[in-house]
C-alpha positions, -999 to 999 in steps of 0.1 A, spaced: 183 -268 -36 196 -296 -15 216 -326 -26 249 -307 -27 267 -295 4 273 -312 37 257 -347 37 228 -355 60 219 -351 88 212 -316 75 216 -285 95 182 -275 110 182 -243 89 189 -261 57 161 -285 57 136 -258 69 144 -239 40 137 -269 19 105 -277 37 95 -242 34 97 -243 -3 81 -276 -6 52 -266 18 42 -240 -9 35 -267 -32 24 -294 -6 -11 -289 -16 -2 -285 -53 -22 -313 -64 -53 -301 -44 -62 -271 -66 -58 -291 -98 -78 -320 -84 -106 -297 -74 -105 -283 -107 -107 -315 -125 -136 -327 -104 -153 -294 -107 -152 -296 -144 -172 -329 -144 -199 -312 -125 -195 -279 -145 -199 -297 -179 -232 -315 -168 -246 -281 -156 -237 -266 -190 -258 -293 -206 -288 -287 -185 -284 -249 -186 -280 -249 -223 -312 -269 -227 -331 -245 -208 -317 -215 -226 -325 -231 -259 -360 -237 -247 -363 -200 -237 -353 -190 -271 -378 -213 -287 -409 -209 -263 -402 -179 -241 -408 -180 -203 -427 -211 -201 -422 -243 -181 -397 -268 -195 -414 -298 -211 -407 -333 -196 -393 -345 -228 -368 -317 -228 -357 -320 -193 -354 -358 -193 -334 -357 -225 -310 -330 -210 -303 -352 -180 -296 -382 -202 -272 -359 -223 -255 -348 -191 -247 -384 -180 -235 -392 -215 -214 -360 -220 -192 -363 -189 -185 -399 -198 -177 -390 -235 -155 -361 -222 -136 -385 -200 -131 -410 -228 -118 -384 -252 -92 -373 -225 -109 -338 -219 -104 -340 -181 -72 -348 -160 -40 -338 -180 -63 -327 -210 -70 -297 -190 -34 -286 -192 -35 -286 -230 -38 -255 -254 -73 -240 -259 -76 -254 -295 -68 -288 -284 -92 -288 -255 -119 -274 -277 -113 -301 -303 -118 -327 -278 -150 -311 -264 -164 -307 -299 -158 -344 -308 -174 -356 -275 -204 -333 -275 -210 -343 -313 -208 -380 -304 -235 -375 -275 -257 -356 -300 -255 -382 -326 -264 -410 -300 -294 -389 -290 -305 -383 -327 -301 -421 -331 -321 -430 -302 -348 -407 -311 -351 -422 -346 -352 -457 -331 -379 -449 -305 -398 -427 -331 -398 -397 -307 -378 -373 -326 -407 -354 -341 -416 -341 -306 -387 -320 -304 -383 -286 -320 -356 -284 -346 -347 -249 -335 -343 -260 -300 -321 -289 -310 -298 -266 -330 -298 -239 -302 -290 -264 -276 -261 -277 -295 -246 -243 -301 -253 -229 -267 -236 -258 -250 -205 -256 -272 -202 -221 -263 -206 -229 -226 -178 -257 -228 -155 -234 -247 -160 -207 -220 -153 -231 -192 -120 -242 -210 -110 -207 -214 -117 -199 -177 -98 -233 -166 -68 -221 -185 -68 -187 -171 -71 -201 -136 -44 -226 -138 -20 -200 -153 -28 -178 -121 -24 -207 -97 10 -215 -115 23 -179 -112 13 -182 -73 34 -214 -73 4 -234 -61 8 -259 -88 47 -264 -83 57 -300 -75 86 -310 -55 110 -329 -75 142 -349 -66 165 -363 -92 188 -393 -87 217 -398 -111 229 -433 -117 260 -434 -135 286 -406 -145 271 -395 -180 261 -361 -167 225 -366 -175 213 -357 -140 231 -323 -139 215 -314 -173 181 -323 -162 186 -300 -132 196 -271 -154 165 -278 -175 142 -278 -145 158 -245 -133 155 -227 -165 122 -238 -179 87 -237 -166 91 -214 -137 67 -218 -110 59 -253 -119 87 -272 -102 104 -270 -69 137 -289 -72 148 -307 -40 182 -315 -51 204 -339 -72 214 -372 -55 236 -402 -61 230 -440 -52 253 -435 -22 270 -403 -5 300 -393 -27 333 -377 -19 320 -345 -37 294 -342 -9 264 -353 -31 239 -369 -7 225 -404 -15 193 -424 -17 192 -428 22 192 -391 25 164 -386 1 143 -411 20 151 -392 53 140 -359 36 107 -375 25 99 -382 60 100 -344 67 79 -331 38 61 -344 9 81 -352 -23 59 -354 -56 84 -367 -81 115 -388 -81 132 -389 -113 158 -416 -117 183 -406 -145 203 -436 -159 232 -426 -179 268 -440 -187 271 -473 -167 245 -465 -142 220 -493 -152 238 -518 -129 225 -503 -97 190 -495 -110 172 -524 -96 185 -519 -60 179 -482 -60 143 -488 -72 137 -513 -44 148 -487 -19 128 -459 -34 97 -481 -29 96 -475 6 85 -438 3 52 -426 -8 58 -406 -41 60 -411 -79 91 -428 -90 99 -425 -127 129 -438 -147 145 -413 -171 170 -430 -195 194 -403 -208 181 -398 -243 209 -376 -254 231 -408 -256 208 -422 -281 213 -394 -305 178 -394 -319 147 -376 -309 120 -394 -288 85 -388 -297 66 -404 -269 67 -429 -241 41 -457 -237 35 -494 -230 38 -523 -254 31 -559 -242 33 -546 -206 68 -532 -214 77 -495 -213 88 -483 -246 102 -452 -263 88 -441 -297 116 -429 -319 97 -426 -352 62 -425 -359 45 -441 -391 31 -410 -408 -3 -407 -423 -20 -436 -405 -55 -447 -410 -78 -416 -415 -50 -393 -423 -40 -412 -450 -75 -412 -465 -77 -375 -461 -43 -370 -479 -53 -392 -508 -86 -375 -512 -69 -341 -512 -46 -353 -540 -74 -368 -561 -98 -339 -557 -73 -310 -561 -52 -329 -586 -81 -337 -608 -93 -301 -607 -57 -287 -615 -53 -314 -645 -86 -302 -661 -80 -266 -657 -44 -267 -669 -48 -293 -696 -49 -267 -724 -18 -251 -712 1 -283 -710 -7 -293 -745 5 -258 -756 37 -262 -737 42 -298 -752 38 -284 -787 63 -254 -778 90 -278 -765 89 -300 -797 90 -269 -818 118 -252 -796 145 -282 -799 146 -317 -812 135 -344 -789 106 -357 -767 81 -332 -751 82 -351 -719 113 -359 -698 112 -392 -678 135 -398 -648 136 -426 -622 135 -411 -587 131 -427 -553 95 -424 -540 75 -438 -509 93 -465 -490 125 -462 -512 105 -476 -542 116 -465 -577 92 -443 -595 92 -426 -629 87 -389 -627 74 -368 -655 85 -334 -665 85 -312 -696 119 -313 -712 139 -282 -705 173 -294 -718 187 -305 -750 181 -341 -758 213 -358 -747 206 -390 -728 230 -392 -699 236 -423 -677 217 -422 -643 249 -425 -624 260 -389 -636 232 -364 -633 247 -329 -625 222 -304 -612 213 -275 -635 233 -244 -627 230 -207 -635 238 -203 -672 238 -240 -678 243 -245 -715 222 -276 -716 190 -257 -708 170 -247 -740 156 -212 -745 120 -222 -737 134 -245 -709 147 -214 -691 112 -199 -690 96 -233 -679 122 -238 -651 119 -202 -639 81 -206 -637 81 -243 -626 57 -251 -654 79 -279 -665 66 -298 -633 30 -297 -643 32 -332 -660 38 -346 -624 0 -342 -618 -1 -374 -638 21 -390 -611 -2 -375 -583 -34 -391 -599 -16 -423 -604 -6 -425 -567 31 -423 -571 34 -388 -560 14 -362 -539 8 -326 -546 27 -317 -512 56 -336 -500 93 -339 -500 108 -333 -535 121 -365 -552 156 -365 -563 176 -384 -590 188 -419 -580 224 -406 -582 217 -377 -559 200 -401 -533 229 -424 -532 253 -393 -527 234 -375 -501 225 -407 -481 261 -412 -474 266 -376 -462 235 -370 -441 222 -393 -416 183 -387 -418 185 -381 -455 164 -413 -465 137 -405 -439 122 -385 -465 109 -413 -481 86 -423 -452 58 -405 -473 52 -400 -509 73 -373 -526 54 -341 -537 53 -315 -566 61 -289 -540 71 -290 -502 79 -273 -470 115 -268 -479 107 -253 -513 84 -225 -498 111 -218 -473 136 -206 -498 153 -241 -505 141 -244 -543 165 -250 -570 201 -261 -570 216 -274 -537 252 -266 -545 264 -271 -508 259 -299 -482 244 -273 -458 216 -264 -481 207 -302 -485 208 -306 -449 185 -278 -443 161 -292 -469 161 -325 -453 153 -308 -420 124 -289 -434 110 -320 -451 113 -340 -418 96 -313 -399 68 -315 -427 63 -352 -421 60 -348 -383 35 -320 -385 13 -326 -414 -21 -312 -417 -45 -304 -445 -41 -267 -435 -3 -271 -438 -7 -285 -472 -30 -256 -484 -6 -231 -469 23 -246 -488 2 -245 -522 -6 -209 -517 32 -201 -509 42 -220 -539 20 -200 -562 34 -167 -547 70 -180 -549 66 -186 -586 64 -148 -589 91 -136 -567 116 -165 -565 148 -158 -585 169 -190 -573 157 -214 -600 175 -218 -634 
């Protein structure tokens, strides 16, 4: 790695070593570019071959009808365009297999829908065999998936061989240490993906770090793919001048503001009104996700309410008989967007109204808990009335558990991200609860961990994750011993 050592002009041996390392990746983009271009052609061929195979399955070894061949040609053109619009090419080929197949399925299904609509509008759909249509769709999907599996295997092999490695130079503006840390990250992660040229400053330094002018001299000797300008500390003052000087070399120049100074995670980088922006938090459950989440709550919540209604009536009667007071316990808690909601539970404690600013959590052997209440709390049957909260839209089946108002005020002062739990609706059960954080949070560390799990759920929500949490909740009711 260059950038440290005697300032340039470098000794011949030093720059030859750098050039040798970079030469191994000087054609790094070529294999990847060929792969991307080849996938366009390969996907079109898959469509055509799949149509022929489907015709073979339907009619045997006969000539392919004109309507089949013409439709396949139209589909091939539509498919490569749909794949491109869905992000299946370019950087999409470096994604995980499941993500690539998901894009392929969406694009191919869109093409098929367009063809079916065209057939309906032109009144030509009846001339096509239903078996051929279904076979064509399925065979093509298998072909697309096989291509993606092969491309992943191929890129991994190229990466091991170093053929996809990119030469990267890092320039640190300021004294915040961001450049050194980025160097360490590149050296310890993604082996074979980067060849680090060195760490540079704006100008040569007394510590023998080379400057931008030295980097420009190196760029004349061999290709540098990426230049990362790390701005840390007070380095922003020299950014404009540094960028103008770097504009003289043919390479990608990217600004890397040192995010560690922000103290918060960055989700992604994008453009807003022609300005580069960093996304710190995303709005959860947007558009279609919100509809799916609400449909899940209504459908499963309604089924659960109908099935458990007789049990809920029996529990309500038993609570009334066990101790004086109402069957239901109502408590105000913070819900979505920090709005106050009224949460329903079966009463498990002796009826002694307490002020909202003093709500101690239940503890082992708590004298306030009734005999029946201990059973209800142990089995979480006291939470069943919250199904009414779910159906009303105040809560969800799965989400961060809502806490009493007094507890929210207490922990919001102690845990920075605590109120981030309220970016979604609270739930009857949650990711924290199925990971052993159910019951009393008698230490700050336990609440901190609960918040971390809740925020992880918000950032990674999916229907499958909700179903998993529901199943794990049911199992925890049998084996958990931490609730009292």
